[in-house]
C-alpha positions as CSV (number, residue, x, y, z in Angstrom):
1,M,-18.1,-129.2,48.2
2,S,-20.3,-126.2,46.2
3,D,-20.0,-123.9,49.2
4,T,-16.5,-124.0,49.0
5,F,-13.9,-122.9,47.1
6,T,-9.7,-123.6,46.8
7,H,-7.2,-121.7,45.9
8,K,-8.2,-122.8,41.8
9,S,-11.9,-121.6,42.2
10,L,-11.2,-118.9,43.7
11,A,-8.8,-117.4,41.4
12,E,-11.3,-118.6,38.9
13,L,-13.9,-116.4,40.3
14,C,-12.1,-112.8,40.6
15,E,-9.9,-113.9,36.7
16,V,-6.8,-114.2,38.4
17,S,-3.9,-116.6,39.3
18,E,-3.6,-118.9,42.1
19,T,-0.3,-116.8,42.9
20,T,-2.3,-114.0,43.3
21,I,-5.0,-116.0,45.3
22,K,-2.0,-117.1,47.8
23,S,-0.9,-113.6,48.1
24,Y,-4.3,-111.5,49.1
25,R,-4.5,-114.7,51.7
26,R,-1.7,-113.2,53.5
27,K,-1.9,-109.2,52.8
28,F,-5.6,-109.9,54.4
29,P,-5.3,-113.5,56.8
30,G,-8.3,-112.4,58.9
31,F,-10.5,-111.7,56.3
32,I,-10.2,-114.9,53.9
33,P,-11.5,-118.1,56.7
34,V,-10.5,-121.9,56.0
35,A,-13.1,-124.3,56.4
36,T,-10.8,-127.3,55.9
37,R,-7.6,-127.6,56.2
38,G,-7.3,-130.6,53.8
39,K,-5.4,-130.6,50.0
40,P,-6.5,-129.1,49.2
41,I,-7.2,-126.2,51.9
42,R,-11.6,-124.4,51.1
43,F,-12.6,-122.0,52.1
44,R,-16.1,-120.3,53.6
45,R,-17.9,-119.4,50.6
46,E,-17.9,-115.2,52.2
47,A,-14.4,-116.0,50.7
48,G,-15.6,-115.0,47.2
49,D,-17.0,-111.7,48.2
50,V,-13.6,-110.6,50.8
51,C,-11.3,-111.6,47.0
52,L,-13.9,-109.9,44.2
53,R,-13.5,-106.5,46.9
54,I,-9.4,-107.0,47.0
55,R,-9.0,-107.6,43.1
56,D,-11.2,-104.5,42.2
57,C,-9.3,-101.8,45.2
58,F,-6.4,-102.9,44.2
59,N,-7.2,-102.3,39.8
60,K,-8.3,-98.7,41.8
61,G,-4.3,-98.2,42.6
62,M,-5.4,-98.6,46.8
63,S,-3.4,-98.8,48.7
64,V,-2.5,-102.7,51.4
65,G,-3.9,-100.2,54.0
66,E,-6.6,-98.3,51.9
67,T,-7.9,-101.8,51.3
68,H,-7.8,-103.6,55.0
69,K,-10.6,-100.3,55.9
70,V,-12.3,-101.3,53.0
71,L,-12.6,-104.5,54.2
72,K,-13.7,-103.3,57.6
73,E,-15.9,-101.7,57.2
74,H,-18.0,-104.4,55.3
75,F,-16.9,-108.0,56.4
76,K,-16.4,-109.7,59.1
77,E,-13.0,-109.9,60.2
78,Y,-12.2,-113.6,62.0
79,G,-8.7,-114.3,64.2
80,G,-5.6,-114.9,62.4
81,A,-2.2,-115.0,62.1
82,N,-1.7,-111.5,62.9
83,G,-5.4,-110.4,64.4
84,G,-6.7,-110.6,60.7
85,R,-4.1,-107.2,60.4
86,P,-1.5,-107.4,56.7
87,A,1.5,-108.8,58.4
88,Q,4.0,-105.9,58.6
89,P,7.7,-106.4,59.1
90,R,9.9,-106.3,61.9
91,P,12.7,-104.6,63.0
92,A,15.7,-106.7,63.8
93,G,15.4,-107.6,67.7
94,G,12.4,-105.5,68.3
95,V,8.4,-105.6,68.6
96,G,6.3,-103.6,66.4
97,V,6.5,-102.5,63.0
98,F,9.4,-100.2,62.3
99,S,9.1,-96.6,62.5
100,P,8.2,-94.0,59.6
101,E,11.5,-92.3,60.4
102,Y,13.0,-95.6,60.9
103,M,11.8,-96.5,57.0
104,E,13.0,-93.1,55.5
105,K,16.8,-93.9,57.5
106,F,17.4,-97.1,56.5
107,F,15.8,-96.3,52.7
108,H,18.6,-93.3,52.9
109,T,21.2,-95.5,53.7
110,A,20.3,-98.0,51.1
111,G,19.9,-95.4,48.3
112,Q,23.7,-94.1,49.2
113,M,25.1,-97.8,49.6
114,M,23.8,-98.0,46.3
115,Q,25.1,-95.2,44.7
116,G,28.2,-96.3,46.1
117,M,28.2,-99.3,44.5
118,A,27.5,-97.1,40.6
119,S,30.4,-95.5,41.4
120,L,32.8,-98.7,42.5
121,A,31.2,-100.3,39.0
122,T,31.7,-96.7,36.2
123,A,35.2,-96.4,37.9
124,Q,35.9,-100.6,37.3
125,A,34.7,-99.8,33.4
126,K,37.4,-96.6,33.2
127,A,40.4,-99.1,34.8
128,D,39.4,-101.7,32.6
129,R,39.3,-99.2,29.9
130,R,43.1,-97.9,30.3
131,L,43.7,-100.9,30.7
132,Q,42.8,-102.0,27.0
133,K,44.5,-99.1,25.8
134,L,47.4,-99.9,27.2
135,E,47.8,-103.9,26.1
136,T,47.1,-102.3,22.0
137,A,49.5,-99.4,22.9
138,I,52.0,-102.6,23.7
139,E,51.2,-104.6,20.8
140,R,51.4,-102.0,18.4
141,L,54.7,-101.3,19.7
142,M,56.4,-104.3,19.7
143,E,54.9,-104.9,16.4
144,I,56.9,-101.4,15.3
145,E,60.2,-102.2,17.2
146,T,60.0,-106.4,15.3
147,A,59.7,-104.8,11.8
148,N,62.4,-102.1,12.3
149,R,64.8,-104.7,13.1
150,E,64.1,-106.3,10.0
151,H,64.1,-103.6,8.2
152,F,67.7,-102.9,10.1
153,S,68.3,-105.8,9.4
154,E,67.4,-105.9,5.5
155,I,69.8,-102.5,5.3
156,L,72.4,-104.1,7.3
157,V,72.7,-106.6,4.6
158,S,72.2,-103.8,1.7
159,L,75.1,-102.5,2.5
160,A,77.8,-105.2,2.9
161,Q,76.9,-106.2,-0.5
162,A,77.5,-102.3,-1.8
163,P,80.5,-102.2,-3.8
164,A,83.4,-100.7,-2.4
165,A,84.2,-97.4,-4.6
166,A,87.3,-97.8,-6.8
167,P,90.5,-95.7,-4.7
168,T,92.9,-93.3,-7.1
169,S,96.5,-93.4,-8.0
170,P,97.9,-90.1,-8.3
171,Q,97.5,-89.4,-11.3
172,G,94.9,-89.7,-10.9
173,T,93.9,-93.0,-12.5
174,A,92.1,-95.4,-11.4
175,S,93.4,-98.1,-9.7
176,E,92.9,-102.0,-9.2
177,P,89.6,-103.0,-7.6
178,P,90.4,-104.5,-4.1
179,E,89.8,-107.8,-4.3
180,P,86.1,-108.1,-2.6
181,E,84.7,-109.4,0.8
182,T,82.2,-111.7,1.0
183,A,79.3,-109.9,3.2
184,R,78.5,-111.2,6.5
185,Q,74.9,-112.9,5.5
186,P,71.7,-113.3,8.0
187,R,70.8,-115.8,10.2
188,R,68.5,-118.5,8.7
189,K,65.9,-120.9,9.8
190,V,66.1,-124.4,8.6
191,V,62.3,-126.4,8.6
192,T,61.8,-129.8,7.3
193,V,58.7,-129.9,6.2
194,R,57.2,-133.7,5.2
195,G,55.4,-134.7,2.3
196,K,53.6,-137.4,0.6
197,E,54.7,-141.2,0.7
198,G,57.2,-139.6,3.5
199,E,59.6,-137.7,0.8
200,V,61.4,-134.5,3.4
201,K,62.6,-131.9,1.9
202,S,64.4,-129.0,4.0
203,Y,63.7,-124.8,4.1
204,S,65.2,-122.2,4.9
205,F,63.9,-118.9,5.7
206,D,65.7,-115.6,6.3
207,S,64.2,-111.0,7.5
208,A,62.2,-111.2,4.2
209,E,60.2,-113.2,4.5
210,K,61.5,-115.3,1.2
211,A,62.5,-118.7,1.1
212,E,65.0,-121.0,-0.2
213,C,65.5,-124.6,-0.7
214,R,68.8,-126.3,0.0
215,D,68.5,-127.8,-3.2
216,G,68.4,-125.0,-5.1
217,E,64.2,-124.8,-5.8
218,D,62.3,-121.5,-4.9
219,C,60.5,-121.9,-1.9
220,P,56.7,-120.5,-1.2
221,E,56.5,-117.3,1.7
222,R,55.8,-117.0,4.9
223,P,54.1,-115.2,6.9
224,S,56.4,-112.8,9.5
225,D,57.1,-113.7,13.1
226,A,55.2,-110.3,13.8
227,F,52.1,-111.9,12.2
228,L,52.8,-115.3,13.3
229,G,52.9,-113.5,17.1
230,T,49.2,-112.3,16.9
231,P,46.1,-113.3,18.5
232,V,43.9,-115.7,16.5
233,V,40.1,-115.3,16.5
234,I,37.4,-116.0,14.2
235,H,33.3,-114.4,14.2
236,N,30.7,-116.5,16.1
237,D,27.5,-116.7,14.3
238,K,26.4,-112.2,15.5
239,G,29.5,-111.3,13.7
240,E,31.0,-111.4,17.6
241,F,35.0,-111.6,18.2
242,L,35.8,-115.0,19.5
243,G,39.5,-116.1,20.4
244,V,41.6,-118.6,23.3
245,P,41.7,-117.9,26.1
246,G,45.1,-117.2,27.0
247,R,45.4,-114.7,23.3
248,L,46.7,-117.7,21.9
249,P,49.2,-116.6,18.8
250,L,48.8,-117.5,15.4
251,K,52.2,-119.7,15.7
252,G,50.5,-121.7,18.7
253,F,47.3,-122.8,16.9
254,V,49.4,-124.1,13.5
255,E,51.3,-125.5,16.0
256,I,48.9,-127.8,17.3
257,I,48.1,-128.3,13.7
258,E,51.6,-129.1,12.5
259,K,52.0,-132.2,15.3
260,R,48.4,-133.7,14.4
261,S,49.0,-133.7,10.9
262,H,52.6,-134.5,10.6
263,E,52.1,-137.0,13.1
264,A,49.5,-138.6,10.0
265,G,52.0,-137.3,6.9
266,V,50.4,-134.0,5.3
267,S,52.4,-131.8,4.2
268,T,52.3,-128.2,5.4
269,F,52.9,-124.9,3.4
270,W,52.6,-121.2,3.7
271,S,51.2,-119.5,0.7
272,R,50.0,-116.0,-0.6
273,R,46.5,-115.2,-2.2
274,D,46.0,-111.4,-2.4
275,K,45.5,-110.1,1.3
276,A,45.5,-112.8,3.3
277,W,47.4,-115.8,4.5
278,V,46.4,-119.0,2.8
279,Y,47.6,-122.3,5.1
280,T,47.6,-125.4,3.4
281,L,47.5,-129.1,4.4
282,D,47.1,-132.3,2.1
283,A,46.9,-135.4,3.1
284,P,48.0,-139.0,1.4
285,D,44.7,-139.4,0.4
286,G,44.2,-136.3,-1.9
287,D,42.7,-133.9,0.3
288,C,43.3,-130.2,0.8
289,H,42.4,-128.0,3.5
290,E,43.5,-124.3,2.9
291,L,43.1,-122.3,5.6
292,H,42.7,-119.0,5.5
293,F,43.9,-116.1,7.8
294,S,43.5,-112.5,7.4
295,S,45.4,-108.7,9.8
296,T,42.2,-107.1,11.6
297,T,41.4,-105.1,14.6
298,T,38.6,-105.0,16.7
299,P,36.2,-102.8,18.0
300,R,38.1,-102.0,20.5
301,G,41.3,-101.5,18.5
302,N,43.2,-104.3,19.0
303,L,45.2,-106.7,16.1
304,V,44.8,-109.2,15.9
305,V,44.5,-112.4,13.2
306,L,41.5,-113.7,12.1
307,F,40.8,-116.9,10.9
308,S,37.9,-116.0,7.8
309,K,37.1,-120.0,6.3
310,V,38.6,-123.4,5.2
311,D,38.3,-124.2,2.0
312,V,38.2,-128.0,1.5
313,N,39.4,-129.3,-2.0
314,G,38.7,-126.0,-3.7
315,E,35.3,-125.4,-2.5
316,P,34.5,-123.0,0.3
317,T,32.9,-124.9,3.7
318,S,29.8,-122.9,5.8
319,Q,31.1,-121.2,9.1
320,A,29.8,-124.5,11.3
321,F,31.8,-126.1,9.5
322,L,34.8,-123.9,10.5
323,Q,34.1,-122.7,14.4
324,A,33.9,-126.8,15.0
325,F,37.4,-126.7,12.7
326,F,38.4,-124.2,15.3
327,K,37.5,-125.2,18.0
328,Q,39.1,-128.7,17.8
329,V,42.3,-127.0,17.8
330,K,41.8,-125.2,20.6
331,D,40.7,-128.1,22.7
332,G,43.9,-129.2,21.9
333,A,45.9,-125.4,22.6
């Protein structure tokens, strides 16, 4: 039917979208007469001129009411769903359009609600910042307490091992020194490590983070309890800190790896390199994985342990490999 229009043909005529043509119909139903209601809906030929005039009015910045007046002067208004007039909102339970007084009161109330919500959001953000500062302060206090406890233990050991001053006799000559007393040794933690081919060695660690094997050999250092108790994180692709829900400490992260490693006969040990701690996994097949950890702080001031990289057989791996390794361990938490 060449003398009729569809939504699509009207949109092409006015160089607008079909959605815009449908909005014209909703705003001015009495001026866009329908020819047939099949699929697609078709409109009479005069609908094209009406839509062009509506487009021009809106392009000039005219309101719906002003445009309605222009259409009424130039086109016939047919009986539509609303008598040819633009659809107006109706108050709930009432009849007729909203009064200016009602609309003014409505927008005033809505503005107050928005201000209240903004104030609530601001208060919530301030509370979150205060809570974050409190958590950071508590973490630092715990670190200081741990460091002081270790330092105090070292002082007690040094005092116990220091030789006592020799007493003098009444004639002013030094008497024989007393028999030395056995100094109380600090408690040691015994750790068993499984090596290649089922080899098992036991190590004991004291508060100075040095280790001695039971057979008298020197053993590598290990991180402090404070370092192991700090949450472990990595950097994502945007350089942001990404951790484990629940703030999994490095100790728990390593325990997950150790459980899987020992079941597979993999030997593990710590070593110190510059400012980082390296956790090495030696597999029976000869593969060696080296996990690098270092202490740092987040932009919010939180102390964390950064899992910075993974070396395989002495070669650095990609960031994607590190993230996949981290996710695999995290999923086992």
